[in-house]
C-alpha positions in Angstrom: -34.4 -7.4 -1.4 -33.5 -4.3 -2.7 -30.6 -4.3 -5.1 -27.8 -2.0 -4.3 -26.0 0.0 -6.8 -22.5 -0.4 -5.7 -20.1 2.7 -7.6 -17.9 2.0 -10.2 -14.0 2.9 -9.6 -14.2 5.9 -11.9 -16.7 6.9 -9.1 -14.5 6.2 -6.3 -11.9 8.1 -8.0 -12.9 10.8 -10.0 -11.8 13.4 -7.4 -8.3 13.2 -9.2 -8.6 11.3 -12.3 -5.9 12.9 -13.8 -3.4 11.8 -11.3 -5.4 7.6 -10.7 -5.0 7.9 -14.3 -1.4 8.2 -14.7 -1.1 6.1 -11.6 -2.4 3.5 -13.4 -0.6 4.1 -16.8 2.5 2.9 -14.4 1.2 -0.1 -13.2 0.4 -1.0 -16.3 4.0 -0.6 -17.3 5.4 -1.8 -14.3 3.6 -5.1 -15.0 5.0 -6.1 -18.6 6.4 -9.1 -19.3 10.1 -8.4 -18.5 12.4 -9.2 -21.4 13.1 -12.4 -22.3 16.7 -11.7 -23.1 17.4 -10.4 -20.0 15.9 -13.8 -17.9 18.7 -16.4 -16.3 18.3 -19.7 -15.8 19.5 -20.3 -11.9 23.5 -22.8 -12.2 22.8 -24.5 -9.7 18.4 -24.4 -9.0 17.0 -26.5 -11.8 14.3 -24.6 -13.4 14.4 -21.7 -11.5 14.2 -18.1 -13.8 15.8 -14.4 -12.1 17.0 -11.1 -13.2 20.7 -10.2 -12.6 20.8 -7.6 -10.2 22.6 -5.2 -12.7 19.3 -5.6 -15.0 17.5 -4.8 -11.6 19.4 -1.4 -10.9 19.3 -0.1 -14.6 15.4 -1.1 -14.6 15.3 1.1 -11.1 17.4 4.1 -12.9 15.3 4.1 -16.2 12.5 4.7 -14.3 12.4 5.7 -11.5 15.9 8.3 -11.8 16.0 8.8 -7.5 16.4 5.1 -5.8 18.4 3.9 -3.5 18.4 1.0 -0.8 18.5 1.4 3.2 19.7 -1.2 4.9 17.6 -2.3 7.9 18.4 -4.7 9.4 21.6 -7.3 9.3 21.9 -10.6 11.2 22.7 -14.6 11.5 20.0 -17.4 11.0 21.8 -20.7 11.2 24.7 -20.4 9.1 23.5 -17.3 6.6 23.8 -13.8 6.8 20.1 -12.9 6.6 19.4 -8.6 5.2 16.6 -6.8 5.2 16.0 -4.0 3.4 14.3 -0.9 2.0 13.8 0.0 -1.1 13.1 4.0 -1.4 12.3 5.0 -4.9 10.7 8.0 -6.3 7.4 8.0 -7.6 7.7 9.6 -11.5 3.7 10.7 -11.4 3.5 12.7 -8.3 7.1 13.2 -7.6 6.8 11.1 -3.6 8.9 8.9 -2.5 7.7 5.3 -2.4 9.0 2.1 -0.8 9.1 -2.0 -0.6 11.4 -3.7 1.9 13.2 -6.4 0.8 14.4 -9.6 2.7 17.7 -11.7 1.1 19.6 -14.4 2.6 23.2 -16.1 1.7 24.9 -18.9 3.3 28.4 -18.9 5.1 30.4 -21.2 3.3 32.3 -23.7 5.0 35.0 -26.4 4.4 34.6 -29.4 2.3 32.6 -31.9 4.1 32.3 -30.0 7.1 28.8 -29.4 8.8 26.9 -26.0 8.0 27.2 -25.2 11.4 30.8 -25.9 11.8 31.9 -22.7 12.5 35.4 -23.7 12.9 35.3 -24.6 9.7 34.2 -21.4 8.0 36.3 -20.4 4.6 38.2 -16.5 5.9 36.2 -14.9 3.3 32.7 -16.4 3.8 31.2 -13.5 5.9 33.1 -11.4 3.0 31.1 -12.7 0.4 28.1 -13.4 2.2 27.3 -10.5 3.2 26.7 -8.4 0.0 25.6 -11.3 -1.8 22.6 -11.4 0.9 22.3 -7.5 0.4 21.9 -8.3 -3.5 19.3 -10.5 -3.0 17.4 -8.6 -0.6 16.9 -5.6 -3.2 16.0 -8.2 -5.5 13.2 -9.4 -3.7 12.2 -5.8 -3.3 12.0 -4.7 -6.9 10.2 -7.9 -7.4 7.2 -6.3 -6.0 7.7 -3.5 -8.1 5.9 -5.6 -11.2 6.5 -8.3 -13.8 9.5 -5.9 -15.7 11.3 -7.0 -12.7 11.0 -10.3 -12.5 8.1 -10.7 -10.4 5.9 -14.1 -12.0 9.4 -15.5 -13.0 8.8 -18.3 -11.3 5.1 -18.7 -10.4 3.5 -21.2 -12.0 0.4 -19.1 -12.7 0.7 -16.3 -14.9 -1.4 -13.2 -14.6 -1.8 -10.7 -17.6 -1.9 -7.2 -16.7 -3.3 -6.0 -20.2 -7.0 -5.2 -18.6 -5.5 -2.5 -17.0 -5.1 -0.2 -19.7 -7.5 2.4 -19.9 -9.3 1.5 -16.7 -10.3 4.6 -15.8 -10.6 6.8 -19.2 -14.1 6.7 -19.3 -13.6 7.4 -23.3 -11.4 4.6 -23.4 -14.5 2.2 -22.2 -17.0 3.9 -25.0 -14.3 3.3 -27.8 -14.5 -0.4 -25.9 -18.8 -0.2 -25.9 -18.6 1.1 -29.4 -16.7 -1.4 -30.8 -18.5 -3.9 -29.6 -21.4 -2.5 -30.8 -20.0 -2.7 -34.2 -18.8 -6.4 -33.9 -22.7 -7.4 -33.4 -24.4 -5.3 -36.0 -24.8 -6.9 -38.9 -25.8 -3.5 -41.1 -22.7 -2.9 -42.7 -24.3 0.9 -43.6 -24.5 1.9 -40.0 -20.9 0.3 -39.4 -19.8 2.4 -42.4 -21.4 5.0 -41.2 -20.1 5.0 -37.7 -16.7 4.7 -38.5 -17.1 7.3 -40.8 -18.4 9.8 -38.5 -15.6 8.2 -35.8 -13.0 9.2 -38.2 -14.0 12.9 -38.7 -14.5 13.5 -35.3 -10.5 11.8 -34.8 -9.4 14.3 -37.1 -11.5 17.3 -35.8 -10.5 16.4 -32.0 -14.1 16.1 -30.9 -13.2 12.2 -29.8 -14.4 13.2 -26.3 -17.5 11.2 -23.9 -19.7 13.8 -25.3 -19.5 12.7 -28.7 -19.5 8.5 -28.3 -22.1 8.7 -26.1 -24.2 10.3 -28.6 -22.7 8.0 -31.1 -24.2 5.3 -29.0 -27.2 6.7 -28.8 -27.8 7.8 -32.7 -27.3 4.7 -34.4 -27.5 1.8 -31.6 -30.3 3.3 -29.2 -27.6 2.6 -26.5 -28.4 4.5 -23.6 -25.2 5.4 -21.7 -25.9 5.7 -18.1 -22.7 6.2 -16.5 
């Protein structure tokens, strides 16, 4: 069977590569691990970590500048107030408004020893507390979906590292990595010294582009860049 040559990501996105690179850098930022100093331990659920709503709102304002919460639905399910929201935020790359949906629930408190569904024993301020709390949880749920910076993976067993996104749509960065790999495998110190000398000069002259690295790989390592 004839082997098919599948398109690369660069091939798929080359129509607007500059925009894609910027969006990729935004994804890289949003998926950096959140500051450990911001992480709190849940007071009642052992081992559960979270970011405060104040920190979430600070991050939203710092990164997106323009954001707002749209309450889509509020309902009573069992003994909890459940709120569905839509978190609208401005993409800093394109300037367009985007959104993520979030769901939050907060229980309605009853008197001590009363059943959860005993609505005759509901505390007088229970709904007043539960309704805004459910909205807060919904906003945090929506923000989690934006990336690790907002606490997406705080309570997941498997940790995903997004550093591999760096330079994914930058052909120059890919060639730099390829050149670095060749230097690491090369046993000839004179060749490596010559290569590094040319790289430093190219960086000073501002000509360290795709063409430069392509020719450098061919010249010193007889490596032909095909895409």
